[in-house]
N, C-alpha and C positions, 0 to 999 in steps of 0.2 A: 885922068885919072878917074871918070865916071865910067871908062869903060873897062879897068881893072877893077872896082868895086862889083860892079856886076858879074862878073867873071867871079870873085869870088863868094859872091852869096849866090849862083847858080851851081856852084861846088857844094857848098855846104848842103843845100837842099838836095843834092843829089845822096849825100853821104847819110844823111838823116833816113833819106826813103829806104835804102839798102837797109839801115839798122832796122827798122820798123818790119821789111818783109821777111829777115832774117827772123827776128824774134815772133813775128806771126807763123813760120814756117814752124818753128821748135814749137810754140803751143800747140799747132794743130796734130803735130807728130805726137807728140807725149799725150794730147788728149785722145788720142786713137790708140797709141798701146795700152791706155789705163780700157781702154773698152775692151781690148782683144785680148789681155792678160789678167785673170783675176788670182791673185795668189791666196791665199787662204793661212791665216795666222797659224804660228803651230800651238800645239797641244802642250799647256801649262804643266810643267813638271811638278808634282808633288812627293814628300817622301811618304813613304807607306812601311806598315809592319806587319807580319803576317802572325795571324793569332795562334797563341800555344795554348796547352793545357796543361795543368800543376793538379795534385791530388789535393783537395783541402776537406776538413771537417769543417763539422760545426763548431760555433764559435762565438764565444762570449768574452765581453770586457767587463770589470770589478774595481770599485775604487776600495782600496784597502790601505792598510796603517801597517809599518811594521814596528816589533817588539822584539825585545831582548830576549835570548835565549832562554837566560837566568839574571833575575838581579836582585841585588841585596842593597837596602839602605842600612846604613852603619848610624848607630843609636848608640846614645851614652847611657847606661841602665844603672850606674852611678853619679853621683854629685860630685863635683872638682873642679881644679881648676884645669886646662889643658897644657900639659908641659910639653909633650915630643911631637911632632909629626916625621914619620917615616917612609914618605912617598913622596912622586912628584905628579901634580894633577894629570891627567889625561894616559899615566904610563900604563904597562901593565904591571900587576902584582902577582906572587904566588901565593898560592895557599898555605894558610899558616904565616904569612909575612906578618910583622908589627907594623902596623900603621898608624896608631895613635895610644899616646899615651897620657893618662889622668894622675893626678897627684896624686898618690898612695901613702902616704901619711898615715891620715886619719885611719885608713881602712888596716893598716898594717899594727898599728896600735889598738883597733876594736880585736884583731886575730890575736895579739897576745893576750888580752884581756879575756877573751872565750879561751883561749888554753888554762890560761889557771883558774877560769870558772869551773871548768872541767875537770880539773886536776881536783879540785878542793870539792867537787859535789862527788867523786870516787871516793876520797878519803871518808866522806859523811857514809857513805853505801856502805863499805866495809865494815865503820863501825857499827851502822845500823846492824847489819848481818852477825856479827861478832854479840851484839848484846843479844839478839834473838835466837842464837844459838846458845848461849848459856840459859836463857829463859825455858828454852826447851826441856833442859836438864834439872831444871829446878820445878817446874811446875808439878810434875809427877809426884815429887816428893812434899809438895806445899809450902814451899818456902817463900812461891811469891803468889799474888794472887790471880785471878784470871785478869782482872780488870788492867793490871800490869802486862802481862802477857799482851794483853790485847795490842795496848798503849805500844808496846816494843814493837808487835809485828806492822803496825799502824806506818811506824817512825819505818822500818825496814823498806816498806812498798814505797813512801813517800822519797825515800834516799834514791830508790832505781828511777823514780820519774822526774827525780830532778837532773840523774845522771844523764838520762834520755834529751832530757830539756838541753842542757849544757853541750851533748853533742850536736844539737840541733844548730845552737848558735854557733857552735866553732863553724861547723860545714857553712853557713850563710856567711861569717867572717870572709873564711875561705875564698868563696864566691864572689863577694862583692870586691874584695884584694887583686883576684883576678879579672875582674870586670875593667879592671885601671888600665889593661891591658888590649886593648881593642885588634885582632888579628884579621886575617882575609879569610872570610870562609870559602872561599872555591878561587882559581886562578882566572883571572879576569882583566879588566880594564876600568879603571878608579876613576872616577868624576871630579869635579870643582869642590873644594871643601868648602864648607859653611863657616866654621868656626877658625879661628887663628889661635897661635900658640898664645896662650895669657887669658882667655876667654873663660868664666865660669860655665861649665855644662852640666845637664843631669838629664833623667828619666825624662822631663818637661820640654826639653831642648828638641829642637826639630832635626831632620837628619843633617849628620855631622857630613857624610858624602855616598855617593851610590857608585855601588860595583855592579858593574855587567858581565853579562859576555855576548856576545855580538856575532859571534862562529862556532854553530850557524845562527840564522836568525828567520823570528817567524814575520808573517804577513796575514791580517786578521781582515775577514771581508765578510759582508751580509750576502744574503740569498732571498727573494722576496720567496714568502709562505708557498704562494701558488706554484710556484717552481720548486721548491725544494720536494713538493708533496707530489705533483707530477713527477719527478724524477725515480721517488720513490716506488710511486705506481707502478710506471714502467719499467723496472728494475726488479718486481717481486720472485720471489724463487731464487733468484740470481745469486749464487753464495762465492761468487768468483770475487775478485777484489775491485770493486766499480771504481776506484779509484786511480788505478792502472790502466783503465780507457781513456784518459785526459793527459795532453801533454799542459802543463802547468807552466809559465815563464811570466817574466814582470818586464814593463815597462818603466824607467827610474824617472824622476821629476824633470829632466833635462831634455828628455823625450828619445832618450839614449835606451838602447835594449841590453836588460843584464844577460851576463854569456851564459849563468847557470840556471839548471831547469830546478821546479821543486815538486814537492809532493804534498798532499793533505795531509795534515799531522793530527787534527780535532774535529768536530762536529757536533755543536752544542746540542745537547737533551733538552731543550725546549724552545719556543718561541717567544722573541721579545714581544712583552705586552703591548708596550708605546709606540714599536716600530712597524710590527708585524714580519719580523724576520727573520734567520736563526742563523747565527754566527760561524763561521769556518774560517780556520788556520789552516795557512802552509808553511813549512818551513824550507829555507834553500840554504846551500852553502853559502859563505860570506868569509872564504881563506884573506883575502886581502882588504877587508872593513870596507868595503866601499858603501856597503848599506848600514847606515846606523835608526836606532832606534827612533820611533816619532815621523817618519817621512811617511806622505800620500803617496803613494804609486799606483800605478795601473797593472793588474791581475789579470791576465790573460787565459781562459781555457780555451783549449781547442780539442775535440774530440779525434781520437786515433782511427774513428772509422770515416776514411776519408772518400771519396769520389773524384773523377776526373773533370774537374771548371776549367771554363775559356778565361782567360787571361788576358787585357789589353793592357793599353799602358795609359796613365793619364792625361799624357798631352793630348790622347784623343778624343776626349771626353768635352761635349759640348751640351748648354743646357738651352732649352727654350720655353715656353707658357705647357708646352706636352709634357716638357719633363725632359729628360738626360739622353741624348743621341749622339751617334758617330757618324762619321762618313765611309762609306766603303767601294772598295773600287771594282766593278763587280765585271759581267761581260763586256766584251767590247770598249775595254778600260771607262766604261762610263760610272757616273757617280751616282751611290744610290745613299739616300738616309737611313739609317736605322735606328730605332729608339729604344733603349735598352734598360735592363732591369739589371742593378747594380746589387753583389753583395759586398761581401767586406774588402778592404785594403789592404795589400800586402805590400811595404816600402811604396814604389813608385806605379803599380800596378792594380787596377781594380778586378776584381772577379765577376767575369760578367754571367750571371744566372740564366738571363734569356735575352735574347736581341742579334744576338753572332754566334756565328760556328766556328769550331777551331778549321785554319786553315785560310779564312777569308784574309783579305788584304784591307785593313783601317790604314786611313791616312792619320800623320801625326804631325808634317809639317805642310805649310801651303794653303792652310784650312780657307786663309782670305781670300786667295785666287777662284776656288771654284766652289760650286752649289749642286744641287740634283741636276742628274742629267748631262753635266757635262762630260765630254771626254778630256781624258787626262793619260799625263804620262807619267806612270809609278815607279817611283827607285826606291825598291829596297833597302831599309835601313835598321839596324841593329840600336835596341834598346837597351840601356843599361835595367836592369829589374830590380835594381836596390835604390839607383838614386837618380833614375829617369835619365839620364843623356843621352842623347842620338847621334849615332856617327854612321859613317859609311857601312857597309857589314861585309865588304874586302877587308877592311883592315881589322877585324876582330876575328880571333881564332876559335871562332864558333860555327857548329854546324846548325843550319838552319835548321834541319828538318827534325833535331832533337828538341825536349822541350826546356824550358828557359827554366831555373832553379836558383830563382831567389831566397834568400834568406826568409826562413818565415818569423818576421820580428813587426808586424802591422805598426802602422802608426796612426790608422784609424781602422772604424769598421761600421757595419750596418749588421744587427744581432741579425740572430737565425734564429 
């Protein structure tokens, strides 16, 4: 029994020794392999965008307020009960269409009285003329005195004046009766009615309703007096249409771009005393009535004199204490940091005024994996210039050698 146990123990020790020896040899070989083979990590892959150019002009944004092309406040010109309403609020009404009616009873009676009074005055005038005619025949024969003749002359003159007064009263009565029917002065859209049928209205009442035309529509804005004077000085002697030198567009309150282009319609003749600005007004087509009066919009002026400028994606721009910068993949695929001076923003792109050149490759994805001086593997990507999405270039039907053509409808800017 003891001999059996002794043999088993020796066998176990021998097995443990073999295992230990194998492990030691394995570690030794592994260590030797590491010392002999140094495998360098692969260069990190980053997405790059080849900088392209686009014609860009001088650019300014202004806060503007929209106004109706034509507006009429409908008011009661005579007093009376409002009897009828012949329109639906917010609808289009035609020129000459009857909109409201005021009780005409009192004005019809006044018209009848004015007609009767005029008829009486005409009869009195005819009688005065006959009396004066007889007096002319008799005064030369001495049958009437000079004082009687003068009296008849005066009566005839007064009768003429009375007829004219009665005619004026009749015209006023006709006008007052006409004012009881309120019609549309032009074709347009009518707003909310402020008095319901049955209310008493008159000249002292507020506006009954408002009629407007919104196609086309105005957008008014203010320009600083210094800017206005500088512009006038720089265009002295220029007899051409200065307004045609600018493209005028709008950005709506929901940050969408209005598709129609505008033109300058009016420039005020004086500087506002309190604000130190001059008011300008533009006009835009509004066929779908998207714009209504009273909106605050962004009015965009862009010069038609343009120059080629580099555009870089917003995704490539970073910022530190020294300002905005981008990472460029340069020679030997090494990363370089470039500080840039940015101009206006055009959708998802920035205009780079300084710091980069057309054709250079800027990193748009993988920025967190690299730093200046690191070697990278750049994979060229396509950047949608409108919404900024990044996708594989091979999946886009785009010639990367051509200029990107984003829609010039900027959502932000730096004034130039």
